[in-house]
FISEVO-634539 format. One line per field, with one value per atom (N, C-alpha, C): x, y, z; atom name; residue in one letter. Coordinates in steps of 0.02 Angstrom, whole numbers, plus 50000, padded with zeros to 5 digits. Example, Ala and Ser with C-alpha at 12.3 -4.5 7.8 and 13.67 -1.06 7.14 Angstrom:
c1 <- 50660,50615,50660,50642,50684,50645
c2 <- 49716,49775,49835,49888,49947,50002
c3 <- 50390,50390,50390,50354,50357,50394
a <- N,CA,C,N,CA,C
r <- A,A,A,S,S,S
END
This chain:
c1 <- 50038,50001,50027,50056,50086,50023,50097,50044,50096,50097,50110,50087,50155,50149,50155,50104,50114,50131,50181,50148,50169,50130,50124,50083,50098,50074,49996,49953,49895,49871,49782,49725,49747,49764,49771,49721,49661,49616,49580,49596,49554,49601,49660,49708,49721,49682,49694,49680,49609,49596,49627,49637,49677,49754,49777,49846,49841,49782,49805,49775,49730,49720,49788,49819,49883,49922,49945,49978,49971,49894,49883,49863,49867,49891,49944,49987,50048,50091,50073,50087,50049,49989,49958,49990,50015,50033,50102,50136,50231,50246,50201,50203,50173,50141,50085,50042,50020,49976,49891,49868,49796,49772,49724,49742,49682,49663,49606,49685,49711,49782,49830,49826,49859,49821,49874,49844,49884,49852,49875,49867,49903,49892,49922,49870,49907,49928,49964,50012,49986,49958,49923,49980,50031,50091,50064,50072,50077,50134,50127,50217,50245,50216,50266,50303,50268,50308,50359,50385,50409,50485,50529,50598,50617,50641,50672,50740,50817,50886,50886,50853,50884,50837,50772,50715,50646,50631,50558,50506,50467,50453,50407,50389,50322,50385,50409,50459,50522,50519,50535,50502,50427,50381,50372,50380,50372,50435,50486,50533,50550,50535,50524,50467,50415,50348,50367
c2 <- 49931,49998,50057,50101,50142,50221,50262,50317,50370,50423,50473,50531,50589,50641,50699,50746,50790,50852,50907,50944,51022,51065,51129,51176,51245,51308,51292,51316,51330,51362,51338,51374,51338,51288,51263,51191,51209,51163,51125,51161,51168,51124,51111,51087,51008,50997,50929,50871,50874,50804,50793,50828,50818,50780,50827,50787,50739,50715,50655,50601,50603,50574,50564,50596,50587,50542,50575,50524,50462,50437,50377,50335,50380,50346,50336,50362,50352,50289,50293,50241,50194,50179,50133,50094,50126,50107,50074,50123,50110,50044,50054,50005,49948,49953,49869,49879,49904,49915,49926,49920,49930,49984,50065,50119,50130,50064,50081,50064,50057,50059,50117,50157,50196,50272,50290,50332,50410,50486,50530,50565,50578,50643,50703,50743,50817,50839,50878,50937,50992,51045,51097,51138,51184,51227,51292,51350,51403,51441,51474,51536,51543,51539,51560,51519,51450,51401,51349,51373,51379,51403,51371,51409,51402,51455,51427,51476,51453,51471,51530,51488,51522,51545,51588,51632,51598,51632,51609,51656,51599,51614,51682,51680,51748,51788,51791,51884,51874,51813,51836,51849,51838,51868,51947,51984,52035,52086,52046,52092,52084,52045,52067,52109,52108,52168,52226
c3 <- 49993,50013,50019,49939,49944,49984,50023,50036,50015,49970,49966,50012,50040,50043,49995,50016,49965,50014,50017,50081,49999,50006,49966,49994,49981,49993,50010,50069,50096,50020,50016,49972,49905,49874,49814,49826,49852,49876,49794,49753,49694,49656,49661,49622,49652,49692,49748,49712,49700,49647,49605,49566,49497,49507,49556,49583,49619,49648,49703,49648,49577,49539,49472,49452,49425,49445,49517,49558,49569,49598,49594,49531,49483,49408,49382,49410,49411,49439,49486,49552,49530,49513,49448,49418,49377,49282,49318,49331,49351,49408,49477,49532,49505,49438,49444,49517,49546,49600,49589,49623,49606,49650,49610,49637,49684,49708,49759,49851,49810,49873,49887,49847,49837,49892,49932,49987,49956,49947,49942,50006,50012,50107,50081,50082,50060,50137,50139,50193,50184,50170,50198,50233,50201,50255,50246,50287,50274,50248,50209,50214,50242,50337,50361,50412,50362,50404,50349,50288,50247,50227,50226,50201,50130,50114,50068,50046,50054,50062,50117,50169,50252,50274,50220,50241,50225,50268,50282,50208,50194,50114,50111,50167,50179,50176,50211,50218,50137,50102,50054,49983,49986,49951,49956,50017,50060,50021,50003,49986,49927,49861,49813,49795,49832,49802,49814
a <- N,CA,C,N,CA,C,N,CA,C,N,CA,C,N,CA,C,N,CA,C,N,CA,C,N,CA,C,N,CA,C,N,CA,C,N,CA,C,N,CA,C,N,CA,C,N,CA,C,N,CA,C,N,CA,C,N,CA,C,N,CA,C,N,CA,C,N,CA,C,N,CA,C,N,CA,C,N,CA,C,N,CA,C,N,CA,C,N,CA,C,N,CA,C,N,CA,C,N,CA,C,N,CA,C,N,CA,C,N,CA,C,N,CA,C,N,CA,C,N,CA,C,N,CA,C,N,CA,C,N,CA,C,N,CA,C,N,CA,C,N,CA,C,N,CA,C,N,CA,C,N,CA,C,N,CA,C,N,CA,C,N,CA,C,N,CA,C,N,CA,C,N,CA,C,N,CA,C,N,CA,C,N,CA,C,N,CA,C,N,CA,C,N,CA,C,N,CA,C,N,CA,C,N,CA,C,N,CA,C,N,CA,C,N,CA,C,N,CA,C,N,CA,C,N,CA,C
r <- M,M,M,P,P,P,V,V,V,V,V,V,N,N,N,I,I,I,Q,Q,Q,M,M,M,F,F,F,E,E,E,G,G,G,R,R,R,D,D,D,E,E,E,A,A,A,K,K,K,P,P,P,A,A,A,I,I,I,A,A,A,K,K,K,A,A,A,V,V,V,T,T,T,D,D,D,A,A,A,I,I,I,A,A,A,Q,Q,Q,H,H,H,G,G,G,N,N,N,I,I,I,D,D,D,P,P,P,Q,Q,Q,Y,Y,Y,V,V,V,Y,Y,Y,V,V,V,I,I,I,F,F,F,N,N,N,D,D,D,V,V,V,S,S,S,M,M,M,D,D,D,N,N,N,W,W,W,A,A,A,I,I,I,S,S,S,G,G,G,E,E,E,I,I,I,F,F,F,S,S,S,E,E,E,T,T,T,L,L,L,K,K,K,K,K,K,S,S,S,S,S,S
END
């Protein structure tokens, strides 16, 4: 039973069904696994809780504005 964890910025709920379907289909096809046994877990992360290049992402966005 594959379990896929996807972390992404919060606020992309509309994209989740398509992402879940694409990931499930890819694992089922390439892993020869029944899709009903593929689990996809989304972890929504606030930009205040994500860092890139040593800086909090929300602060990086403020600097570029």
